[in-house]
C-alpha angles and dihedrals in degrees: 000000000000091000091049091049091049090049092051091047090049092052090050091051091048090049092050092048091047091050091050092049091051091050090047094049091051091060099035098078138045137185111216126192111201144153119298095224120101094001094168092054090046091055094043098046104029121015100036095046089045091053091046092053100041104024087232111138116220127213110196132210116186140189142105118322099246095050093047092047091051089051096055095037094055097039113049091182094056095128094232115137103185131014135196114210144160116268098259093051091047090052091050090052091050092052090048091051094241097135129074116246108269118243104196092186086077092060113077092185096050090094090066092066120095120259091254092050092049090050091051091051094050093046095051106023085238122113118216111228100173141005126221138174141198130260143151124275117190147155107251092193089066105032106020124232121337118198106155141046090235090066089071087075093056111121089226087075095059110149092359106097137085119195133185115266116248091250094058130089093269099030091102089047089056089056090048089052090051089051090052089051090051092048095241123095116229091240090060099057107011091260098300095131091041092056091050087054090049089054088054090049095049098089088061095049118094096173143006102212132203098189120055088205088070090066095066093063093040091057092042092051094045094245091128137018099190135036139176104226146162114257092240089073098048098093092049092052094045090050087058096042116020091189092071122104127199123215137176109205117240089241088071144251140248122254134214132187119221107216140192124221137181116233113241091230095047113136091198104056094142090057090044092057090049090053095049092047090050090049089056094044123111096245096053094040091052093046097051092045090071117108085230091057130042094316088229120165109231120243091190103100093213092065115088122186128226119235089258096050094044091059116114093007139114089260137114113349093004092054090051092058096040113118127208127245119223096233093179088060092042094052092047089057101030099098091054092043093051091054092049092044094051092049091049107033107021104041 
């Protein structure tokens, strides 16, 4: 009887230990889909410190936002646990039901977001972790001083400009800028006037790019002298070509939140919440704000930037003149716009 009792107790202990190990393994790894820009800095300042603190190992997939969103949207069994996307792609995923319902009680740092940012997160199941905006980077030694968006249409810039493709983070912003130049906002006429302005701009455009990282080599090799670009890529470009200058015209800019979402079919949701909370934490937010890191503007209200680190960011005076994009409107028209754009700009 004693031997039988000991055997039963041993089996119970083994079962309990096995159960614990299964539970532990479920939360000890994470597959992250994130942006392909500054991958070394991402590993150094986000994923490696996160692993060190939480013991959660991170497998990373990287690329542009649109391509990665398409991947997870069309393949529910993609194996991705958590994904970082631009605002319009995150909204598309929410409407498609791709993200898990967000439980903000599992995020200790959620309280440090602004009221508007918290509202956005709850409405879309996607948590904003930085805000960025679009501006003009150029080589003044070759094209002189640029202070306004309208100067992009100057014939002196023929075959000198690169602009974001319509499918990229700031592709819709480029169309908004064209609408402003034409004097008719895209939401007033479905983008008709904006596309006419784009046709006028085309002789100046060398390339419509999908990867901001391409711009660094294009400036360095003299292929372009001007580009419309998100502020997150400025440091990378200036490292490649120190002659470049970044400006945000006084008329304003257009802003975008980069967000992080948990896939509905994630098998590691506990680890995913740990990652999001770490991403919003003071240490990580401060680290990635550096111009030598991801150049990300913090959303955590406890993080204040130095004068050096606030340069070329959607922060301070630039943030005050940043305008919003109606991404619901954009996504309702995007399929049609992509077709028009490709016929006009990419043929």
